[in-house]
Biopython code that builds the backbone (N, CA, C, O; Angstrom):
import numpy as np
from Bio.PDB.StructureBuilder import StructureBuilder

atoms = [
    (1, "UNK", "N", (37.906, 186.916, 132.981)),
    (1, "UNK", "CA", (37.668, 185.554, 132.581)),
    (1, "UNK", "C", (39.013, 184.940, 131.987)),
    (1, "UNK", "O", (39.705, 185.556, 131.177)),
    (2, "UNK", "N", (39.279, 183.827, 132.404)),
    (2, "UNK", "CA", (40.577, 183.180, 131.968)),
    (2, "UNK", "C", (40.306, 182.233, 130.807)),
    (2, "UNK", "O", (39.667, 181.197, 130.995)),
    (3, "UNK", "N", (40.765, 182.558, 129.646)),
    (3, "UNK", "CA", (40.551, 181.740, 128.415)),
    (3, "UNK", "C", (41.817, 181.003, 128.219)),
    (3, "UNK", "O", (42.913, 181.552, 128.111)),
    (4, "UNK", "N", (41.586, 179.608, 128.175)),
    (4, "UNK", "CA", (42.706, 178.812, 127.852)),
    (4, "UNK", "C", (42.463, 178.171, 126.581)),
    (4, "UNK", "O", (41.341, 177.755, 126.293)),
    (5, "UNK", "N", (43.543, 178.060, 125.736)),
    (5, "UNK", "CA", (43.338, 177.413, 124.393)),
    (5, "UNK", "C", (43.606, 175.938, 124.623)),
    (5, "UNK", "O", (44.605, 175.570, 125.241)),
    (6, "UNK", "N", (42.718, 175.099, 124.127)),
    (6, "UNK", "CA", (42.851, 173.681, 124.162)),
    (6, "UNK", "C", (42.964, 173.258, 122.640)),
    (6, "UNK", "O", (42.162, 173.620, 121.779)),
    (7, "UNK", "N", (44.036, 172.466, 122.424)),
    (7, "UNK", "CA", (44.200, 172.048, 121.044)),
    (7, "UNK", "C", (43.361, 170.818, 120.844)),
    (7, "UNK", "O", (43.231, 170.014, 121.767)),
    (8, "UNK", "N", (42.783, 170.637, 119.668)),
    (8, "UNK", "CA", (41.913, 169.532, 119.306)),
    (8, "UNK", "C", (42.686, 168.805, 118.314)),
    (8, "UNK", "O", (43.176, 169.384, 117.345)),
    (9, "UNK", "N", (42.828, 167.433, 118.538)),
    (9, "UNK", "CA", (43.466, 166.552, 117.544)),
    (9, "UNK", "C", (42.454, 165.567, 117.021)),
    (9, "UNK", "O", (41.483, 165.229, 117.698)),
    (10, "UNK", "N", (42.706, 165.081, 115.731)),
    (10, "UNK", "CA", (41.857, 164.227, 115.107)),
    (10, "UNK", "C", (42.717, 162.960, 114.697)),
    (10, "UNK", "O", (43.820, 163.083, 114.165)),
    (11, "UNK", "N", (42.134, 161.726, 114.983)),
    (11, "UNK", "CA", (42.874, 160.529, 114.610)),
    (11, "UNK", "C", (41.828, 159.528, 114.055)),
    (11, "UNK", "O", (40.635, 159.715, 114.294)),
    (12, "UNK", "N", (42.228, 158.522, 113.356)),
    (12, "UNK", "CA", (41.459, 157.536, 112.810)),
    (12, "UNK", "C", (41.145, 156.564, 114.044)),
    (12, "UNK", "O", (42.037, 156.270, 114.840)),
    (13, "UNK", "N", (39.895, 156.098, 114.162)),
    (13, "UNK", "CA", (39.607, 155.170, 115.235)),
    (13, "UNK", "C", (40.112, 153.814, 114.921)),
    (13, "UNK", "O", (40.191, 153.372, 113.775)),
    (14, "UNK", "N", (40.479, 153.122, 116.090)),
    (14, "UNK", "CA", (41.049, 151.765, 115.873)),
    (14, "UNK", "C", (40.174, 150.771, 116.662)),
    (14, "UNK", "O", (39.155, 151.197, 117.205)),
    (15, "UNK", "N", (40.488, 149.573, 116.749)),
    (15, "UNK", "CA", (39.865, 148.580, 117.536)),
    (15, "UNK", "C", (40.002, 148.848, 119.046)),
    (15, "UNK", "O", (39.162, 148.464, 119.860)),
    (16, "UNK", "N", (41.095, 149.521, 119.359)),
    (16, "UNK", "CA", (41.230, 149.931, 120.836)),
    (16, "UNK", "C", (40.161, 150.912, 121.186)),
    (16, "UNK", "O", (39.988, 151.104, 122.390)),
    (17, "UNK", "N", (39.445, 151.539, 120.372)),
    (17, "UNK", "CA", (38.472, 152.435, 120.671)),
    (17, "UNK", "C", (37.077, 151.757, 120.853)),
    (17, "UNK", "O", (36.111, 152.484, 121.085)),
    (18, "UNK", "N", (36.929, 150.523, 120.771)),
    (18, "UNK", "CA", (35.797, 149.806, 120.928)),
    (18, "UNK", "C", (34.900, 150.187, 122.120)),
    (18, "UNK", "O", (33.709, 150.474, 121.993)),
    (19, "UNK", "N", (35.554, 150.168, 123.264)),
    (19, "UNK", "CA", (34.899, 150.545, 124.612)),
    (19, "UNK", "C", (34.562, 151.962, 124.560)),
    (19, "UNK", "O", (33.457, 152.290, 124.991)),
    (20, "UNK", "N", (35.309, 152.808, 124.120)),
    (20, "UNK", "CA", (35.055, 154.311, 124.118)),
    (20, "UNK", "C", (33.832, 154.481, 123.236)),
    (20, "UNK", "O", (32.900, 155.120, 123.724)),
    (21, "UNK", "N", (33.709, 154.024, 122.071)),
    (21, "UNK", "CA", (32.524, 154.174, 121.222)),
    (21, "UNK", "C", (31.188, 153.583, 121.884)),
    (21, "UNK", "O", (30.075, 154.106, 121.815)),
    (22, "UNK", "N", (31.522, 152.376, 122.545)),
    (22, "UNK", "CA", (30.259, 151.722, 123.263)),
    (22, "UNK", "C", (29.759, 152.642, 124.367)),
    (22, "UNK", "O", (28.554, 152.859, 124.490)),
    (23, "UNK", "N", (30.715, 153.214, 125.213)),
    (23, "UNK", "CA", (30.273, 154.023, 126.269)),
    (23, "UNK", "C", (29.669, 155.267, 125.803)),
    (23, "UNK", "O", (28.700, 155.706, 126.422)),
    (24, "UNK", "N", (30.129, 155.894, 124.775)),
    (24, "UNK", "CA", (29.603, 157.092, 124.083)),
    (24, "UNK", "C", (28.122, 156.759, 123.572)),
    (24, "UNK", "O", (27.184, 157.521, 123.804)),
    (25, "UNK", "N", (27.991, 155.633, 122.902)),
    (25, "UNK", "CA", (26.686, 155.205, 122.275)),
    (25, "UNK", "C", (25.603, 155.067, 123.373)),
    (25, "UNK", "O", (24.448, 155.443, 123.177)),
    (26, "UNK", "N", (25.994, 154.548, 124.466)),
    (26, "UNK", "CA", (24.976, 154.319, 125.545)),
    (26, "UNK", "C", (24.945, 155.522, 126.521)),
    (26, "UNK", "O", (24.307, 155.393, 127.565)),
    (27, "UNK", "N", (25.524, 156.568, 126.281)),
    (27, "UNK", "CA", (25.502, 157.688, 127.207)),
    (27, "UNK", "C", (23.996, 158.177, 127.219)),
    (27, "UNK", "O", (23.347, 158.133, 126.174)),
    (28, "UNK", "N", (23.441, 158.642, 128.392)),
    (28, "UNK", "CA", (22.071, 159.040, 128.487)),
    (28, "UNK", "C", (21.705, 160.160, 127.585)),
    (28, "UNK", "O", (20.625, 160.134, 126.994)),
    (29, "UNK", "N", (22.581, 161.189, 127.439)),
    (29, "UNK", "CA", (22.367, 162.249, 126.456)),
    (29, "UNK", "C", (22.297, 161.788, 125.082)),
    (29, "UNK", "O", (21.380, 162.154, 124.346)),
    (30, "UNK", "N", (23.212, 161.009, 124.699)),
    (30, "UNK", "CA", (23.227, 160.403, 123.233)),
    (30, "UNK", "C", (21.943, 159.686, 123.019)),
    (30, "UNK", "O", (21.286, 159.896, 121.999)),
    (31, "UNK", "N", (21.556, 158.849, 123.933)),
    (31, "UNK", "CA", (20.302, 158.015, 123.824)),
    (31, "UNK", "C", (19.146, 158.999, 123.704)),
    (31, "UNK", "O", (18.254, 158.759, 122.890)),
    (32, "UNK", "N", (19.108, 160.018, 124.413)),
    (32, "UNK", "CA", (17.977, 160.925, 124.478)),
    (32, "UNK", "C", (17.882, 161.616, 123.115)),
    (32, "UNK", "O", (16.778, 161.960, 122.696)),
    (33, "UNK", "N", (19.033, 161.839, 122.385)),
    (33, "UNK", "CA", (18.971, 162.665, 121.083)),
    (33, "UNK", "C", (19.045, 161.716, 119.960)),
    (33, "UNK", "O", (19.171, 162.140, 118.811)),
    (34, "UNK", "N", (18.967, 160.342, 120.247)),
    (34, "UNK", "CA", (18.930, 159.409, 119.044)),
    (34, "UNK", "C", (17.623, 159.094, 118.580)),
    (34, "UNK", "O", (16.631, 159.183, 119.303)),
    (35, "UNK", "N", (17.596, 158.703, 117.314)),
    (35, "UNK", "CA", (16.238, 158.347, 116.677)),
    (35, "UNK", "C", (15.606, 157.140, 117.423)),
    (35, "UNK", "O", (14.382, 157.037, 117.506)),
    (36, "UNK", "N", (16.432, 156.252, 117.950)),
    (36, "UNK", "CA", (15.896, 155.125, 118.735)),
    (36, "UNK", "C", (16.326, 155.332, 120.209)),
    (36, "UNK", "O", (17.315, 154.753, 120.656)),
    (37, "UNK", "N", (15.593, 156.140, 120.932)),
    (37, "UNK", "CA", (16.014, 156.696, 122.267)),
    (37, "UNK", "C", (15.900, 155.588, 123.388)),
    (37, "UNK", "O", (16.604, 155.685, 124.392)),
    (38, "UNK", "N", (15.122, 154.659, 123.245)),
    (38, "UNK", "CA", (14.904, 153.697, 124.307)),
    (38, "UNK", "C", (15.829, 152.506, 124.256)),
    (38, "UNK", "O", (16.090, 151.868, 125.277)),
    (39, "UNK", "N", (16.342, 152.193, 123.032)),
    (39, "UNK", "CA", (17.194, 150.997, 122.928)),
    (39, "UNK", "C", (18.558, 151.180, 123.437)),
    (39, "UNK", "O", (19.338, 151.970, 122.905)),
    (40, "UNK", "N", (18.867, 150.450, 124.480)),
    (40, "UNK", "CA", (20.238, 150.314, 124.961)),
    (40, "UNK", "C", (21.009, 149.395, 124.083)),
    (40, "UNK", "O", (20.515, 148.340, 123.685)),
    (41, "UNK", "N", (22.169, 149.762, 123.784)),
    (41, "UNK", "CA", (23.088, 148.929, 122.845)),
    (41, "UNK", "C", (23.815, 147.867, 123.627)),
    (41, "UNK", "O", (24.473, 148.191, 124.616)),
    (42, "UNK", "N", (23.734, 146.705, 123.262)),
    (42, "UNK", "CA", (24.343, 145.451, 124.072)),
    (42, "UNK", "C", (25.838, 145.533, 123.535)),
    (42, "UNK", "O", (26.163, 146.030, 122.456)),
    (43, "UNK", "N", (26.634, 144.999, 124.409)),
    (43, "UNK", "CA", (28.009, 144.903, 124.228)),
    (43, "UNK", "C", (28.313, 144.005, 123.001)),
    (43, "UNK", "O", (29.128, 144.364, 122.151)),
    (44, "UNK", "N", (27.686, 142.907, 122.930)),
    (44, "UNK", "CA", (27.885, 141.941, 121.815)),
    (44, "UNK", "C", (27.399, 142.607, 120.415)),
    (44, "UNK", "O", (28.131, 142.570, 119.426)),
    (45, "UNK", "N", (26.242, 143.159, 120.397)),
    (45, "UNK", "CA", (25.827, 143.839, 119.147)),
    (45, "UNK", "C", (26.783, 144.924, 118.665)),
    (45, "UNK", "O", (27.105, 145.045, 117.484)),
    (46, "UNK", "N", (27.239, 145.746, 119.706)),
    (46, "UNK", "CA", (28.146, 146.767, 119.421)),
    (46, "UNK", "C", (29.547, 146.339, 118.886)),
    (46, "UNK", "O", (30.135, 146.967, 118.005)),
    (47, "UNK", "N", (29.994, 145.302, 119.446)),
    (47, "UNK", "CA", (31.292, 144.670, 119.015)),
    (47, "UNK", "C", (31.170, 144.186, 117.580)),
    (47, "UNK", "O", (32.117, 144.389, 116.820)),
    (48, "UNK", "N", (30.081, 143.562, 117.151)),
    (48, "UNK", "CA", (29.970, 143.127, 115.799)),
    (48, "UNK", "C", (29.842, 144.348, 114.814)),
    (48, "UNK", "O", (30.423, 144.354, 113.729)),
    (49, "UNK", "N", (29.049, 145.383, 115.255)),
    (49, "UNK", "CA", (28.816, 146.588, 114.467)),
    (49, "UNK", "C", (30.226, 147.367, 114.305)),
    (49, "UNK", "O", (30.616, 147.762, 113.206)),
    (50, "UNK", "N", (30.892, 147.534, 115.408)),
    (50, "UNK", "CA", (32.151, 148.282, 115.372)),
    (50, "UNK", "C", (33.196, 147.596, 114.541)),
    (50, "UNK", "O", (33.830, 148.231, 113.699)),
    (51, "UNK", "N", (33.382, 146.387, 114.743)),
    (51, "UNK", "CA", (34.371, 145.693, 113.894)),
    (51, "UNK", "C", (34.180, 145.655, 112.415)),
    (51, "UNK", "O", (35.098, 145.692, 111.596)),
    (52, "UNK", "N", (32.767, 145.569, 112.116)),
    (52, "UNK", "CA", (32.301, 145.667, 110.722)),
    (52, "UNK", "C", (32.652, 147.086, 110.105)),
    (52, "UNK", "O", (33.216, 147.183, 109.015)),
    (53, "UNK", "N", (32.293, 148.147, 110.848)),
    (53, "UNK", "CA", (32.617, 149.462, 110.431)),
    (53, "UNK", "C", (34.090, 149.767, 110.287)),
    (53, "UNK", "O", (34.484, 150.458, 109.348)),
    (54, "UNK", "N", (34.887, 149.287, 111.163)),
    (54, "UNK", "CA", (36.416, 149.501, 111.215)),
    (54, "UNK", "C", (36.966, 148.954, 109.858)),
    (54, "UNK", "O", (37.789, 149.592, 109.201)),
    (55, "UNK", "N", (36.456, 147.702, 109.459)),
    (55, "UNK", "CA", (36.899, 147.105, 108.338)),
    (55, "UNK", "C", (36.493, 147.475, 107.004)),
    (55, "UNK", "O", (37.157, 147.197, 106.005)),
    (56, "UNK", "N", (35.262, 148.185, 106.991)),
    (56, "UNK", "CA", (34.623, 148.685, 105.804)),
    (56, "UNK", "C", (35.346, 149.803, 105.165)),
    (56, "UNK", "O", (35.595, 150.826, 105.804)),
    (57, "UNK", "N", (35.712, 149.645, 103.864)),
    (57, "UNK", "CA", (36.479, 150.608, 103.053)),
    (57, "UNK", "C", (35.643, 151.898, 102.806)),
    (57, "UNK", "O", (36.192, 152.973, 102.565)),
    (58, "UNK", "N", (34.345, 151.753, 102.874)),
    (58, "UNK", "CA", (33.456, 152.828, 102.638)),
    (58, "UNK", "C", (33.025, 153.761, 103.981)),
    (58, "UNK", "O", (32.197, 154.672, 103.987)),
    (59, "UNK", "N", (33.756, 153.313, 105.014)),
    (59, "UNK", "CA", (33.404, 153.921, 106.286)),
    (59, "UNK", "C", (34.724, 154.512, 106.896)),
    (59, "UNK", "O", (35.763, 153.853, 106.862)),
    (60, "UNK", "N", (34.671, 155.728, 107.439)),
    (60, "UNK", "CA", (35.784, 156.296, 108.069)),
    (60, "UNK", "C", (35.237, 156.743, 109.556)),
    (60, "UNK", "O", (34.299, 157.525, 109.712)),
    (61, "UNK", "N", (35.866, 156.211, 110.466)),
    (61, "UNK", "CA", (35.638, 156.648, 111.919)),
    (61, "UNK", "C", (36.798, 157.433, 112.423)),
    (61, "UNK", "O", (37.956, 157.060, 112.237)),
    (62, "UNK", "N", (36.480, 158.531, 113.066)),
    (62, "UNK", "CA", (37.410, 159.304, 113.592)),
    (62, "UNK", "C", (37.161, 159.750, 115.105)),
    (62, "UNK", "O", (36.022, 159.911, 115.543)),
    (63, "UNK", "N", (38.276, 159.933, 115.845)),
    (63, "UNK", "CA", (38.126, 160.372, 117.333)),
    (63, "UNK", "C", (38.838, 161.692, 117.364)),
    (63, "UNK", "O", (39.877, 161.944, 116.753)),
    (64, "UNK", "N", (38.141, 162.541, 118.174)),
    (64, "UNK", "CA", (38.726, 163.911, 118.395)),
    (64, "UNK", "C", (39.268, 163.956, 119.944)),
    (64, "UNK", "O", (38.516, 163.720, 120.890)),
    (65, "UNK", "N", (40.384, 164.220, 120.069)),
    (65, "UNK", "CA", (40.952, 164.339, 121.379)),
    (65, "UNK", "C", (41.556, 165.759, 121.685)),
    (65, "UNK", "O", (41.957, 166.505, 120.792)),
    (66, "UNK", "N", (41.587, 166.070, 123.031)),
    (66, "UNK", "CA", (42.407, 167.119, 123.560)),
    (66, "UNK", "C", (43.667, 166.556, 124.136)),
    (66, "UNK", "O", (43.873, 165.350, 123.997)),
    (67, "UNK", "N", (44.501, 167.279, 124.746)),
    (67, "UNK", "CA", (45.641, 166.678, 125.377)),
    (67, "UNK", "C", (45.337, 165.754, 126.510)),
    (67, "UNK", "O", (46.071, 164.808, 126.795)),
    (68, "UNK", "N", (44.169, 166.069, 127.188)),
    (68, "UNK", "CA", (43.761, 165.286, 128.296)),
    (68, "UNK", "C", (42.674, 164.233, 128.036)),
    (68, "UNK", "O", (42.613, 163.311, 128.850)),
    (69, "UNK", "N", (41.836, 164.247, 127.045)),
    (69, "UNK", "CA", (40.812, 163.256, 126.896)),
    (69, "UNK", "C", (40.278, 163.165, 125.422)),
    (69, "UNK", "O", (40.515, 164.025, 124.573)),
    (70, "UNK", "N", (39.554, 162.069, 125.214)),
    (70, "UNK", "CA", (38.857, 161.925, 124.036)),
    (70, "UNK", "C", (37.599, 162.633, 124.120)),
    (70, "UNK", "O", (36.906, 162.392, 125.109)),
    (71, "UNK", "N", (37.125, 163.561, 123.163)),
    (71, "UNK", "CA", (35.989, 164.455, 123.410)),
    (71, "UNK", "C", (34.884, 164.257, 122.390)),
    (71, "UNK", "O", (33.819, 164.854, 122.549)),
    (72, "UNK", "N", (35.069, 163.461, 121.361)),
    (72, "UNK", "CA", (34.051, 163.228, 120.365)),
    (72, "UNK", "C", (34.438, 162.380, 119.178)),
    (72, "UNK", "O", (35.608, 162.051, 118.982)),
    (73, "UNK", "N", (33.445, 162.034, 118.394)),
    (73, "UNK", "CA", (33.710, 161.202, 117.195)),
    (73, "UNK", "C", (32.910, 161.556, 116.113)),
    (73, "UNK", "O", (31.945, 162.304, 116.272)),
    (74, "UNK", "N", (33.236, 161.058, 114.941)),
    (74, "UNK", "CA", (32.522, 161.332, 113.662)),
    (74, "UNK", "C", (32.694, 160.134, 112.839)),
    (74, "UNK", "O", (33.722, 159.456, 112.829)),
    (75, "UNK", "N", (31.554, 159.883, 112.091)),
    (75, "UNK", "CA", (31.611, 158.713, 111.017)),
    (75, "UNK", "C", (31.137, 159.260, 109.748)),
    (75, "UNK", "O", (30.084, 159.893, 109.660)),
    (76, "UNK", "N", (31.896, 159.021, 108.788)),
    (76, "UNK", "CA", (31.655, 159.229, 107.368)),
    (76, "UNK", "C", (31.440, 157.890, 106.768)),
    (76, "UNK", "O", (32.233, 156.962, 106.922)),
    (77, "UNK", "N", (30.260, 157.813, 106.028)),
    (77, "UNK", "CA", (29.947, 156.490, 105.384)),
    (77, "UNK", "C", (29.522, 156.817, 103.875)),
    (77, "UNK", "O", (28.585, 157.571, 103.614)),
    (78, "UNK", "N", (30.255, 156.216, 102.968)),
    (78, "UNK", "CA", (29.981, 156.460, 101.508)),
    (78, "UNK", "C", (28.794, 155.479, 101.260)),
    (78, "UNK", "O", (28.809, 154.280, 101.537)),
    (79, "UNK", "N", (27.782, 156.157, 100.706)),
    (79, "UNK", "CA", (26.651, 155.388, 100.272)),
    (79, "UNK", "C", (26.597, 155.248, 98.716)),
    (79, "UNK", "O", (26.818, 156.250, 98.038)),
    (80, "UNK", "N", (26.337, 154.156, 98.171)),
    (80, "UNK", "CA", (26.292, 154.058, 96.755)),
    (80, "UNK", "C", (24.771, 153.983, 96.289)),
    (80, "UNK", "O", (23.986, 153.137, 96.717)),
    (81, "UNK", "N", (24.485, 154.854, 95.469)),
    (81, "UNK", "CA", (23.152, 154.981, 94.882)),
    (81, "UNK", "C", (23.105, 154.390, 93.522)),
    (81, "UNK", "O", (23.829, 154.825, 92.626)),
    (82, "UNK", "N", (22.198, 153.321, 93.326)),
    (82, "UNK", "CA", (22.112, 152.653, 92.055)),
    (82, "UNK", "C", (20.835, 153.425, 91.305)),
    (82, "UNK", "O", (19.756, 153.680, 91.841)),
    (83, "UNK", "N", (21.179, 153.698, 90.084)),
    (83, "UNK", "CA", (20.164, 154.335, 89.187)),
    (83, "UNK", "C", (19.762, 153.276, 88.168)),
    (83, "UNK", "O", (20.582, 152.782, 87.394)),
    (84, "UNK", "N", (18.556, 152.965, 88.192)),
    (84, "UNK", "CA", (18.012, 151.931, 87.323)),
    (84, "UNK", "C", (17.235, 152.508, 86.197)),
    (84, "UNK", "O", (16.707, 151.768, 85.368)),
]
sb = StructureBuilder()
sb.init_structure("model")
sb.init_model(0)
sb.init_chain("A")
sb.init_seg("    ")
for serial, (resi, resn, name, xyz) in enumerate(atoms, 1):
    if name == "N":
        sb.init_residue(resn, " ", resi, " ")
    sb.init_atom(name, np.array(xyz, "f"), 0.0, 1.0, " ", f" {name:<3s}", serial, name[0])
structure = sb.get_structure()
């Protein structure tokens, strides 16, 4: 078996990743494993969501790449819990 090592790089997502995140969000496997499986995400609603997340200081979006391609993403979102 030929094992090749592929380096994985992580970078902060930018507005240039808008289409990439859109395509991933509407991927059939992603939709199948999503809480809302049937809902196709429209381009217009995705643009609004993505731009809001990119600007939000409590949200961090990252893209993982190999030398050849983008292979995944992760989102960290800080939630504030109010104790009354």
